[in-house]
C-alpha positions in Angstrom: 110.8 160.7 212.9 107.9 159.6 210.4 105.8 162.8 212.0 106.3 166.5 212.4 103.9 167.8 215.0 100.4 167.4 216.1 98.6 169.4 213.6 95.2 170.5 215.3 92.6 168.9 217.7 89.5 168.7 216.9 86.4 169.6 219.9 82.7 169.5 219.7 81.2 171.8 221.2 78.1 173.2 222.2 77.4 177.0 221.4 80.7 177.6 218.5 79.9 181.7 218.7 80.7 181.1 223.1 83.7 179.0 222.2 85.1 180.9 220.1 85.0 184.6 222.5 86.6 182.2 225.4 89.5 181.3 222.3 89.8 184.7 221.2 90.4 185.7 224.5 93.8 182.8 224.8 94.9 184.9 221.7 94.2 182.1 219.2 93.5 183.4 215.5 90.4 182.6 213.2 92.1 180.5 210.5 89.4 179.3 208.2 85.0 178.7 208.6 83.3 175.7 208.0 80.0 175.8 206.1 77.6 173.0 205.2 74.3 174.5 203.3 75.5 178.2 203.6 74.7 177.4 207.7 78.3 178.0 210.1 79.4 175.6 211.5 83.1 175.6 212.3 86.5 177.2 212.3 89.7 176.7 211.5 92.1 179.0 215.2 96.0 179.0 215.1 97.3 178.2 218.0 100.9 178.8 216.6 103.2 178.4 214.0 101.1 175.1 211.9 99.2 174.9 215.3 94.8 175.1 215.2 92.1 173.8 217.0 89.3 172.8 215.1 86.2 173.5 216.6 82.4 172.4 215.2 79.2 172.7 217.1 76.7 170.1 215.3 73.7 170.1 217.2 72.5 166.4 215.9 75.8 165.6 217.9 73.9 166.2 221.4 75.7 167.5 224.1 79.7 167.5 224.8 80.8 163.5 225.5 84.0 162.9 227.1 85.4 160.2 223.6 88.5 159.0 225.1 90.8 162.0 225.2 91.8 163.5 228.3 93.2 166.9 227.5 94.7 168.0 224.7 98.4 170.2 225.8 99.5 173.9 225.0 103.5 174.5 225.0 103.7 177.6 226.0 107.4 179.6 226.1 106.9 182.1 229.0 104.1 180.6 231.6 104.1 184.1 233.6 103.7 186.2 230.4 100.7 184.1 230.0 99.2 184.2 232.6 99.0 187.9 232.7 97.5 187.6 229.7 94.7 185.4 230.9 94.5 187.8 234.2 93.6 190.4 231.8 91.1 188.8 229.7 89.7 187.2 233.2 90.0 183.7 232.0 90.1 180.9 235.3 93.2 178.9 235.2 94.5 176.4 237.9 98.4 178.0 240.4 101.0 177.4 238.7 102.6 174.2 240.3 106.0 172.0 238.6 105.3 168.5 237.0 106.3 165.4 238.7 108.1 166.0 235.1 109.7 169.0 235.9 107.9 171.5 233.6 105.8 174.2 234.8 101.8 174.0 234.0 98.6 175.4 234.4 95.3 174.2 233.8 92.4 175.4 231.7 88.5 174.3 231.3 86.5 176.4 228.1 83.1 176.5 228.3 82.2 172.7 227.2 84.4 171.4 230.2 87.3 170.5 227.8 90.4 171.0 230.5 93.3 171.9 228.6 97.5 172.3 229.5 99.5 175.2 229.0 103.3 173.7 230.5 106.6 175.9 229.7 109.4 173.9 230.0 112.2 173.6 232.4 116.4 172.6 232.0 115.4 169.8 233.9 112.0 168.6 232.0 111.6 165.1 231.0 111.0 165.5 228.0 114.2 167.3 227.3 115.9 164.4 229.0 113.9 161.5 229.3 114.1 158.7 231.8 111.1 157.4 234.5 108.3 159.3 236.3 106.7 158.2 238.9 103.4 159.6 238.9 101.6 161.0 242.1 97.7 162.0 240.8 
């Protein structure tokens, strides 16, 4: 393969500190800050080993708009433990379901409406075995 992983996903947010508070509840940690002319306007947050979420608050861009990316997905090795953590942090998520790809999943939505998936592979997951999945949505 030519690539190792998706290094980061960048999101435009309307309130950097509100978004930071949300993602900190998920356990993301700050790697570094972005400033422009002394103004704090962004963060690089570590999600996992060499995996990051980049947040930028730029009022001149206007409201947050979907530019074609439907969602991003994070993998966890223990979905039950993650859901217990989210419950303790007061973070809403959808009920756990087994997707058509045989992977357990939940969905979250950040303060700006960016939806993202968290999934956990099973021994039947298509991401592991390949094949064809008939979409049910």
